N, C-alpha and C positions, 0 to 999 in steps of 0.2 A: 503493501500500499504506499503510496506517494503522499506526502505531506506538503498540503497547499496553505499557505498564509494570505489572507485577504485582509488590507489594511489601508488607512487612510494618510496619506502623507501629510505631514504634520507642520502647519507651516511657522509654527515656534518652536516646538521641540527638535524638530527634525534640522532648522534651519540653525545653525551654531556656525555660521560663516564659511567662507570659500576658501581661507588659507590652511594653512600645513596643520594649526592646532586643532582642527576640527577631528582629526584622526585620534586625538587624546579625549575626548568629550564623549559623553552618552547620546547617542544619537536612537532613539527609538527602535525606528524601521531597519537601519542597517545592523545595530547591535543586537536584534532577536537572533540575527542571522547566523551569529559569530558563535553560536553555543554550539558546542562538539558533543554534547549528550542530546542535542535535538537537532534532526535532520532536517531541512527544509529543501523540498523540490522546486518549488514555484512560488513565487510572490505576487499576487495581483494587487496592485498599487493604483486606489482611487486617488486621482488629483483635480485641482480645478485650473482653469486655463490659466490664470495669472501666477500659478505656481511652477510654470513650464521650465524657468530655468533652475529652479531648485530640485525637480524631477530630472532635469538631464543630470545634474550633479551627482543625486542619490544614485540613479541607475549607474553611471560610471563607476562611482565608488564601490557599489554591489557586484560590478562584473568584475572588479579588480581585486578584491578580497575573496569574493565568493563564486569561483571559477563556473561550478556546475549548476546555479540555481539560474532557472527561468524567471524573466521579469515580464511582465505582462501590465502596462500601465494601462489604465480605465479611466476616460473623461468623465466626472461627476460634477456637472455644473450646477452651483447653486448659489442664488443671487444674495441671500441673506441666510449662513451658515446658523444663525439663532432660532430661524423659524422653522418650528417643529414640522409643519406639514409639508415644507420643502423638501425638507430634509429627509424626513421619512419615505416620503413619494419617490425622491431620488435613489435611495438606499434599497426601496421596495423594486423599483425598476430594475435596478442591479441584480438582487437576488433573483427575480422573476426572470431576466435575460439571460443570466450567467448558465451555461451548461452543466450543471452540477454533474457529478459522477460518482456518488457514495459506493459503489461496488471496488472501484479503484483506487480511490483517492481518500485521504482523512484532512477535512476542512476546518481552519482555525481563524478566527477574525481578531485581530489585533484591535484591542480596545483603548490603547494607552492614549493614541495621539485622536484629535479632532476636538470638536467640541463637545460639552457635555450633554447639549440637545443629541448630536449626533451619538453619542456613546448610550443613551437612553433608547433611542431609536435601533442601534444594532440589538440593544437587551431584548427589545419587543420582537424584533425579526427574529431572532433565535430561538425566543420561548417560543413564537408559533409555528415554527420550524419551516420558516423561509429561508432561514440560512441553516442548512443540514449540518450543523458543525458544532464545534466547541469553542467558547472565548478564550482568549490568553493575553494575559495582563503583563506587563514588564515593566520594571522599576530600574533606578540609576544604584550604581553600587560604589563605595571607595574603593574597594577591591581591584575593580576591573572596569574598563570602558564597555566591557558588554553586557553589565549590570546582571540583572536578576529576571527570571521570569515565573510565571505560575498559569497552570491550564484550570479554567473554570469550569465545572460542570454545572450545566442549568436542568439538570434532572430533577424537577422540582418536586416529583413525587416521592422522593428520598428525605423531606424536608418537612415534618409534622405542621410546623406552624404555616408553612407556605403552603401546604396542603389546606389545610384549615380555611386560610384566606380564600383559594380558589371556590373552594365549597361555599364559601358565603357568598362569592360574586355571584355562582351559578343559581344559588337560591335567590338572589337579587334579580336576577335576569328572569328567571322562571316567575318571580312574583310581578314582574314588568308586564311579562306575557300575558299574566291573569287579570292584568289593571289594579292589581294590588288586592284584589279579592281573594280572603283566607278560603279555598274551596277544599271540600273535604270528601270529594268523590273519588273513589282509587284509580278507577280507570282515566278519568279526565286528568288526575294528577301526573299518571305516568305518561299519558300522552304528550302532555305541555312540557314535562321533564325532558323528552326524547326531541319534540319540536325545539327546545334551547339548543341541545347539543348541534342538531344538522344546522341550524338558522347561524351559528357561529363558524363553523365548522366546513359547511358546503355552499358552494353557490349554484348548485342543481337546482332545477324546477322543483317548487313545493305543491301537491295538489290537495286542496282541502275540499272535503266532500261533507255532506250532510243536510238536512232540512233547511228550509228558508229561517232566518232568523237565530241561527246556532251561533253566530259570532264570527263568521269566518271573515269578513271585512275587518271588522276591530282585530283579529287576531293577525290580518295581515299587516294593518298599519303597525301593530306592537313589534313583530319582527324587523319590519322595517327601520322603526325606531333603535331597536337593538342592534342591528347590523350598523347603524351610524353611529352608536354610542361606542362601537368597536372600529372605528374609521374603515370599515370594510365596505361602505357605500359613501361617494360624494355627489351623487346626481338625487335627483328628486323621486318621491312616491307618484307613481301615475296609476290612477284606477278607472277603470271603466266597465259597465255592464254590457256583456256582448247581447245580452235581450235587446238592448236598444238599437242595434246596428242593423241595418238592412243596405242590400243593394250596393251601389258606388260609395254612398256614405260609408260602409263598413270599413272598404278596401282604403278608402280616403282617411277617416280617422284613425284608422292603426296606422298604414303604412303612408300615408303622406300622398301629395299628388302635385304634377306639374301643372303650369297654368293653362288651362283648354285642354284638359286631360277628360272632361266630360262637359257637359252643357250645364253651366253654373259655375266650373271650376273659375273664376275671374282671377283668381291670384295661387301663387305657389303655397303650398301647405305641410310642413315637415312631417305630421301624423305624430302618435303619442309613443310608438316605439324608438322614435328619435328623441323625444322629449324623456325617455327614461332612460338614456345613456348614462352610465355610470350609476345608475340609481335601481329602484324595483318597480317592476310593472304587476301590476294584481289585475288580472282578465277574471272577473266574475261572471259566473252564468257560461261557461266557457263551452259549455255543451250547446250552445245556441248559434256558435259562430257557423257562417258558410262553409263549403267545400273549399272553394278558391281562398278564401282566408286561412281556413285550416292549413292549407298548402304552404304559404307563405310564412305562415308563424312557425311551420314547422323548420324550413330552411332557416329563419331567422336566430331561432333558438340554436340549431346545431352549428351554422356558419357565423353568427353575429352579423349577416349581411343579409339585404332584400332591396327589392328595386320599388321605389315609389310609381303609383297607379301612375300610367301614362309615360312613364320614362324610359330611357333605356342605359340610363347611369346608375350603377349600384352605389348604396350607401351602406354604413356600417353603424351599429349601435351595440355596447356592450350593456345588456341589462340583464339583470334577473328575473326570473319569471314565478308569480305566485298563481296559480288557478283556482278558481273555486266553482263548484256546481253543487246543485241540489239535485241533479239527475243522474241516473243509473248509466254511466259512458257505454260500460259492454252493451247494454240493450240497446243505446244509440248507434252503437258500429253495427249490431245484428240489423237494425233498422236501414241501415245504408246513409245515416245522417254524421257520423263521425268517423274520422280516421283512427284506424287502428294503430298506425305509425307513430302519429301525433300522441295517440294517449301512452303508448310505451315509451315515449319520450318524456312527458311529464309525471309519469307514475313513479318515477325512482321512489321519492317520498311521498306517499300517499296517507292523509290522516282524516278518519270519518270522526267529525264533530258530534258528541252525544247532544241528543235533544233534551231541553230544561225538564221535562217529565221523566228523564231517563237520570237526572241528576238531582233527586229530590234533597240529598245532603246539602246542595249547593243553594237550593231556594232561599232561605234566610239569608247568608252572607250576599247575595245578589240583591236582595230587597235593601240592604245596606248600604250595597254601593249604588244603586240608585236613586237612595235619599241623599248621598253624599253630591252625585252627580247634579242632582237638582239644584242643591245647595251652591254650588259653584256656578253653574251657569246662570242663576236667578238671585245671588246673594242674598238667600233665605235660609235660613236652617230649618228643617221640616221632620218631625218626628211623630210617631204615633202615639196615643196614650195607652196605657197597659192594656186594657180590654179590648179595644181595637185591634191593636198589633197580634195578638194572640187569636182573635177570630180570624184576620186576613190571613195570615199564617196557615190556620188550621184549614182553611178553603184551599190556599197554595199547594198544600201535600195531599188533599183528597182526590178521589178518583173523578169528581166533578171537576177538577182544574186539568184540562187539556192541553194546556197552553200551546195551542196550534200555531202561532208565529213565535214562540220560543221565547227569546229576550227580548222582541220586539212588543210583544204581549206585555210582558212584564214591565217594560219602560214605559210603553204607554199608560200602563194602570198605576202606577206611582206617579207619574206627571199630571194624570187626572186628579187624583185624590190629593196630592200635594197642592195643587192650581186652588181646588175647592176649600181648602182648609182654612181657617180664621186664627190669626195668633200663632200659626207656624206647628198648630196639633192638627192630626188626624183622626176624627172621631169615630164612633161606632156607626154613627148614621152615615157619615160617608163612607165607611167600608161596606155597610150592607148595601149602598146603592152602586159601588162599584163591582160587588159581586154579582148581584143582578144583571147589571150590564152585561159583565163578561158570559155568564151563562147563556142569557140570548145571543150574543155574537157567535159563540162556541155551537150552540144548538144547530145554527144553519149549516156549518162544516161538518157537524157530526152525519146530518141528514145527507148531504152529498155524498160522505164516506159509505155511510150505509148503501147507498145506490149503487157506489163503485162496487163493494164487494157483493152484493147482490147479482150484478151484473156479472164479475168473474164467475162465480157458482152456476149461474145460468149456462155460461158457454163450456163448462167443464162437466155438469153434470144433466142428465136426463130430466125433461121435464117431469115425470112422474117422480123420481128421488128427490129433486129440488122441493116441490109440493109439499113431500112430505116430511122435511126437516124441520124440527122444532128449532126454535129461535137459540137455545143453547146449542144445539150440533151444527147450525150455523156459524156462530161466533167461534165456537171450538174449531171447526174445520178450516176456516179462513186463517187462523193463527196456525195452523199446521201447514198449509199450503204456501204463508210467507216465508216459513222457515225453509221449507222445501226448496223454494225459488230461491234462498239465498246460501243453500250448502251444495257443495262438490260432488256429493254421492247420496244416497239413501241411508247409508252406514253413517257418515257424517250428520246427517237431520236426525238418526236417529239417535245420535249421541247427544244432541242437542235437547231434543224434545225429552227424551227418558234419563235427563242428567241426574237425577237424585234415584229413582226408583233402580237405577242400573247398576248400582253401588252396592246395594242390597241382595242381589242375586247371586246364588254361585256360579249360574251359567247365563250369561246375557247375548241375546241375539236382537239389538235393537232395530236392525234391518226387517228381522223377521215380523217383529211387533210393528212396525210402522206399516208394513206390506200388507199384514192383516187389517188394520184400522183402515187403510185405504180403499182395500177391498170392498169393506161395508158398504162404500159409497160408488163402486166401480170404477176406483180411479187407480192408477198407476203412477210410481214416481215418474215415469219417463214423460207424463202429460204435462210437467210443468218445467 
């Protein structure tokens, strides 16, 4: 393995004059190469253009004293060496462009020279594995002009206190993704914990699925803010609901157009993908995009390039994509409405956000969150009296509360009660009126859902069987059908349906039990 040092030419420490006395003084870059117990095969020397004279002298001195070392100068131009963003960007670009080969070489970044800002940036890049090596620090010594050196191991997992700090930072990031809500649902907390890891470590597309109102848009915003905090994004967050895009307007809105591309295109337009350059693009309801837009989007994701509508000139945009949908995209593929290759590209990180009624443990903390949000937006603190809170919470957790629009329903409900409250207190009377209103709103959607369930059963069952079904049998059969439709096999469906009783049997044949049940209605698993 070759040892390669990357260092910054020190404008002050490496510059000790051009006369003969320089050979008797400690010069960090040259001195580090003169240790017999540390063989160096190559040095990559980052320098600024105004230090070319010092670079030439340093290179000549290295060539004179270290005959076998390869010297690779690298121009790293920074107008202000104390500007954190400039320095980090330049060093990040170097780390990104340099052809590291860790199978053949050991890399060391010399952190003695350069400003404190550059040293901090080097630490961050090394910690984030942009620089796949170790740090090396050199110091002067009265005993020899070569001084001393020490290799710094940044394997932070070895240090308990540092590991504790990173755990705390991770918890803070997770809390940010949850908008500071102390959620208790185990499945949801595990999901957010994984999303936090992925958001920080990956730039691949993320697909957020789930029914309307579960918080896909809110989570996308929080992911963007988290990545901004970590200096991973410098561009804007661009949001668009694909369900609002139709025809020429869809292509133009996303990819831009040139003047005269279609009737009404009197000016050139950049498009949202270009606006999202170096930022994050959130495409909500991606399942509603047209086929042409899907094809263009696939290329833009894979190649970071696309052609605006009506143009022959390719443009580039480096954005990260988060897609959201409440549709079953696999079903859309079967219907010929969604591209299979696009789903494969955006499905690397896919997360199904649970509905509010499936997170009953989190309803109370979300009620408190909505109250805090109303107070911030309206500069007025609102609270329930004790009896009113108990009544509203009991209803919220009951089977009567279906939360059809999920958090949108909850937000609207709290907003209505807060607006009607006098003196900042939500009373029992206000709660009673709100419960009555929600029941009326949800009764309509229940009727629609019942009609949809009936239609599905009528398609699957003979008229004689359907007409003979009790309401109990209808409800049970509908749930069984839903589980079958979302299972890979009959055995998989059986394990889900008989998840408790199967553990109490010495011999379990879940497939057979499900087969017998379906046969009662003249059905088989393949029907679904």
